[in-house]
C-alpha positions in Angstrom: 55.4 69.3 12.8 55.2 71.8 9.9 51.8 73.5 9.6 50.7 74.4 6.1 47.9 76.8 5.4 45.3 74.1 5.0 46.1 72.6 8.4 45.9 76.0 10.1 42.5 76.7 8.5 41.2 73.3 9.5 42.3 73.9 13.1 40.8 77.4 13.1 37.5 76.1 11.7 37.4 73.4 14.4 37.9 76.0 17.1 35.1 78.2 15.6 32.9 75.1 15.4 33.3 74.5 19.1 32.6 78.2 19.9 29.5 78.0 17.6 28.1 75.0 19.5 28.7 76.8 22.8 26.9 79.9 21.4 24.0 77.7 20.1 23.6 76.2 23.6 23.4 79.6 25.1 20.9 80.9 22.4 18.6 77.8 22.9 18.7 78.2 26.7 18.0 81.9 26.5 14.8 81.4 24.5 13.8 78.2 26.4 13.7 79.8 29.8 11.3 82.5 28.6 9.2 80.1 26.5 8.7 77.8 29.5 7.9 80.7 31.8 10.9 80.1 34.1 11.7 83.8 33.5 8.9 86.2 33.0 8.4 88.6 30.1 7.7 92.2 30.7 4.2 93.2 29.6 3.6 96.7 28.4 0.2 98.5 28.3 0.7 99.1 24.5 0.8 96.9 21.4 4.4 95.6 20.8 5.5 94.8 17.2 8.9 93.3 16.8 10.9 93.3 13.6 14.0 91.1 13.5 15.8 88.2 11.9 17.9 85.2 12.9 21.1 86.3 11.1 23.6 89.0 11.5 22.9 92.2 9.6 21.9 92.8 6.0 18.3 91.6 6.0 16.6 95.0 5.6 15.3 95.2 9.2 15.6 99.0 9.3 13.8 99.6 6.0 11.1 97.2 7.2 10.8 99.2 10.5 10.3 102.3 8.4 7.7 100.7 6.3 5.7 99.3 9.2 6.0 102.6 11.1 4.7 104.7 8.1 1.7 102.5 7.7 0.7 102.5 11.3 1.3 106.2 11.8 -0.9 106.9 8.7 -3.8 105.3 10.6 -3.5 107.9 13.3 -1.9 105.6 15.9 0.6 107.0 18.4 3.7 104.9 17.6 7.2 104.9 19.0 10.3 103.0 17.7 12.6 101.4 20.2 16.1 100.2 19.3 19.1 99.0 21.2 21.2 101.8 19.7 24.2 99.7 18.7 27.4 101.7 18.7 26.2 104.7 20.6 28.6 106.5 23.0 26.0 107.7 25.5 25.9 105.5 28.6 22.5 106.4 30.0 20.0 103.5 30.1 17.3 105.1 27.9 18.0 107.9 25.4 15.3 109.9 23.7 16.6 110.2 20.1 13.5 112.0 18.9 10.3 113.2 20.7 8.5 113.5 17.3 9.3 117.1 17.0 13.0 117.4 17.7 16.0 115.0 17.2 19.1 115.0 19.3 22.2 116.6 17.8 24.5 114.0 16.4 24.3 110.3 15.7 26.8 109.2 18.4 24.3 109.4 21.2 21.7 107.3 19.4 23.6 104.9 17.1 23.6 105.2 13.3 20.4 103.3 12.6 18.1 104.9 15.2 19.4 108.3 14.2 18.7 107.6 10.5 15.2 106.4 11.5 14.5 109.6 13.4 15.6 111.7 10.3 13.5 109.5 8.0 10.4 109.8 10.3 10.7 113.2 12.0 7.2 113.1 13.5 7.7 109.6 15.2 9.3 109.4 18.6 12.4 107.2 18.7 14.0 105.8 21.9 17.1 103.6 22.4 18.1 101.4 25.3 19.7 98.0 25.8 16.5 97.0 27.8 13.7 97.6 25.3 11.1 97.0 28.0 12.4 100.0 30.0 12.7 102.0 26.7 9.0 101.1 26.0 7.9 102.1 29.5 9.6 105.4 29.0 7.8 105.9 25.6 4.5 105.1 27.3 4.9 107.7 30.0 6.3 110.4 27.8 4.3 110.0 24.5 1.2 107.9 25.4 2.4 105.3 22.9 -0.2 102.9 21.5 2.2 100.8 19.4 5.8 100.2 20.2 7.9 99.0 17.3 11.0 97.1 18.2 13.9 97.4 15.8 15.8 94.1 15.8 13.7 92.5 18.6 13.4 88.8 17.7 16.0 87.8 20.2 14.8 90.3 22.9 12.9 87.6 24.8 12.4 89.5 28.0 9.7 91.7 26.5 6.3 90.3 25.5 5.0 91.3 22.0 1.9 90.9 19.9 3.6 90.4 16.6 7.0 89.0 15.6 7.9 89.9 12.0 11.0 88.2 10.7 12.9 89.4 7.6 14.9 87.0 5.6 17.3 88.1 2.9 16.8 85.7 -0.1 20.2 86.2 -1.4 22.1 85.5 1.8 19.5 82.8 2.7 19.5 80.2 5.4 21.0 77.2 3.7 24.3 75.9 5.0 24.3 78.7 7.6 26.1 78.0 10.9 25.7 79.9 14.1 28.1 82.6 15.3 31.0 82.9 15.2 31.4 80.2 12.5 28.5 81.4 10.5 25.9 84.2 10.4 23.0 82.8 12.4 22.0 84.2 15.8 19.7 81.3 16.6 19.1 77.8 15.1 16.7 77.8 12.1 14.1 76.1 14.3 13.6 79.4 16.1 11.6 80.6 13.1 8.8 78.6 14.6 8.3 81.5 17.0 7.8 84.0 14.3 4.3 85.2 13.4 5.0 86.1 9.8 7.9 86.5 7.4 9.1 89.1 4.8 11.3 87.6 2.1 13.6 90.3 0.8 15.0 90.6 -2.8 14.0 87.4 -4.5 12.8 83.8 -3.8 14.1 81.4 -1.2 15.9 78.2 -2.4 13.7 75.1 -2.4 15.5 73.7 0.6 15.0 77.0 2.5 11.3 77.0 1.7 11.1 73.5 3.0 12.7 74.7 6.3 9.9 77.3 6.7 7.3 74.7 5.8 8.8 72.4 8.4 9.4 74.8 11.3 6.7 77.4 10.6 3.9 75.8 8.6 1.1 78.0 7.4 2.7 81.3 8.7 1.9 84.3 6.5 4.7 85.2 4.1 5.2 88.5 2.2 7.8 89.6 -0.3 9.6 92.9 -0.8 12.5 94.4 -2.7 15.1 97.0 -1.9 14.9 99.6 -4.6 17.0 102.8 -5.1 14.7 105.8 -5.0 16.8 109.0 -4.5 20.2 110.4 -5.1 21.6 113.6 -3.5 24.9 115.2 -2.5 26.2 114.6 1.0 26.3 118.3 1.4 22.6 118.6 0.5 21.0 120.5 -2.4 18.8 119.5 -5.2 18.2 115.7 -5.6 19.9 114.1 -8.6 18.3 111.8 -11.1 19.2 108.1 -10.7 19.8 108.0 -14.5 22.7 110.4 -14.0 24.8 107.4 -12.7 24.5 105.5 -16.0 28.0 104.8 -17.4 29.6 106.9 -14.6 32.8 105.5 -13.0 32.2 105.5 -9.2 33.7 104.4 -6.0 31.7 103.0 -3.1 32.4 103.8 0.6 30.2 102.1 3.2 30.2 100.3 6.5 27.2 97.9 6.3 26.7 94.2 6.9 26.5 93.2 3.2 28.4 95.8 1.0 28.0 93.4 -2.0 24.3 94.1 -2.0 25.0 97.9 -2.2 27.4 97.2 -5.1 24.8 95.2 -7.0 22.3 98.0 -6.5 24.7 100.6 -7.9 25.6 98.5 -10.9 21.9 97.9 -11.6 21.7 101.7 -12.3 24.3 101.4 -15.0 27.3 102.8 -13.0 30.8 101.3 -13.3 32.3 100.5 -9.9 36.0 101.2 -10.2 36.9 101.4 -6.5 35.6 100.3 -3.1 36.3 101.2 0.5 34.3 98.8 2.7 34.4 98.9 6.5 32.7 96.7 9.1 29.1 97.3 9.9 28.4 100.4 12.1 31.9 101.7 11.4 32.8 104.9 13.1 34.5 107.1 10.5 37.5 109.3 11.0 39.1 111.5 8.4 42.0 109.2 7.7 39.6 106.5 6.4 38.9 108.7 3.4 42.3 109.9 2.5 43.2 110.0 -1.3 39.9 108.6 -2.4 39.6 111.2 -5.1 42.6 109.6 -6.8 40.8 106.3 -7.2 37.4 107.5 -8.5 35.9 110.8 -9.7 32.6 110.2 -7.8 31.9 108.3 -4.6 28.6 106.9 -3.5 27.6 106.0 0.1 24.4 104.8 1.9 22.1 106.9 4.0 23.2 104.9 7.1 26.8 105.9 6.4 25.9 109.5 5.4 24.9 110.4 9.0 28.4 109.6 10.1 30.4 111.3 7.3 31.7 114.8 7.4 31.4 116.4 4.0 34.8 118.2 4.5 36.6 114.8 4.5 35.7 114.0 0.9 34.6 116.0 -2.0 32.0 114.9 -4.6 30.1 112.3 -2.5 26.6 111.3 -3.3 24.1 109.4 -1.2 22.0 106.7 -2.7 18.7 106.3 -0.8 17.1 102.8 -0.9 13.5 102.0 0.1 11.7 98.7 0.8 8.9 98.1 -1.7 6.3 95.5 -0.8 5.0 93.2 -3.6 1.5 93.1 -2.0 1.2 96.3 0.0 -2.5 96.0 0.6 -2.4 92.4 1.8 0.5 93.3 4.1 -1.4 96.3 5.5 -4.5 94.3 6.0 -2.5 91.7 8.0 -0.6 94.3 10.0 -3.7 96.4 10.8 -5.7 93.3 11.8 -3.1 92.2 14.3 -2.7 95.6 15.8 -6.4 96.5 16.0 -7.2 93.2 17.6 -4.4 93.7 20.2 -5.7 97.2 21.0 -9.3 95.9 21.4 -8.1 93.2 23.7 -6.2 95.6 25.9 -9.2 98.0 26.1 -11.5 95.1 27.0 -9.1 94.0 29.7 -8.7 97.5 31.0 -12.5 97.9 31.2 -12.9 94.7 33.2 -10.2 95.8 35.6 -11.8 99.2 36.1 -15.1 97.4 37.0 -13.4 95.0 39.3 -14.0 92.0 37.1 
C-alpha cells in the first residue's frame, strides 16, 4: 500500500486524538479526586491567589502575576510569588529566587519567568518548586507571607486557594481547541466552572466562546486587559529608547515564547518592518550558535524581556529589548474585586485563629 501525504497526516491525527483522549481522562480524574475530597488539599496559613489558564502558554499569565502582585504589595501586604520554575537546572525542591532584597545570580536556577519576575519586582520574594504547597510553606516561615501568589496554578489541585483567576487570550481563544497533544488545552473547557474570575486578554471572545463561559461559569466576574509595549532598551543596558524610534525600521525578531506571532504583531503595530525572524520553542535555552550570522539578515534585532534574561550580549550586536505590560481596562473595578477577596480571606483566617487560641 502506498501512503501519500494525506494518509500519513490522517493516521498521525488519529494517533494524536487517541493520546488526547487519554490525556483528557487523566486531567479529569486529577481534578475530580481533589474536588470530591478523595485526596486532600494542603491548607496554608496565608491567603492563596492562583493565576493560571487552561491552555498551553501565551495567555499573559506572567504579566497578570506582575499586575496582581504590584496592586497587593502597594496595599502594604507581605506577598510572595511561587512558581514551578519551568526549565530550571537546580534540583533542590524549593529555591529562593529572591528574598525581596537580593536575587540569585543567573536565571538557570530559577527558570526564565520567575527570574524575570524577580527582576521586575525586586522587593517581592519569589520562590520556585514543583510542589507549590511546600514552596508556600517555605515562604511563610522565611518571610511571614500574608498572600501567596501562584504563577500558573490553575491545575495545581493539591494546594487550596482563596481565588482562582484564569487568563484567556482572546486571539487564541477556546473555540475548536482540543486537549494536548492534539491541541492546546490542558483541561476540558468545563474546568472553567472552577474559576472565580476571568481576565480576557487582547480583545473580545467569539460569540461561541462567550456562550461557553455563560454555560460553564455563569455570572463569574470578567475583566479585560491588553498587552501594550511600554519600553525599549538595549540588551547591554543604557538609556531607554523611544518606541517611536522603531517606525519604518527594518528589524528581525528573536524569541522563544509560546506565541511568537503575538510578538510580531506588537512590533508591527509600532510601525517596524519585520524582515527576518528567528523563533524557538517556549523557554528555549540559548547557545551562541543559535544567533550566528543574524546581522546579515537584519540591521536591528528585537527580543522579549523573557528572552533577554537568557541572552548574552556578546552573541549578537545591536539587540534591543521590547518591554510589554498588561494594562487593565477597568483597573479600579479589578482592584476593588481583588482587594475584597483578599481582605475577606485575611479576616476569616484571623477570626479562625482567634477562636483556636481561645479553645473554641
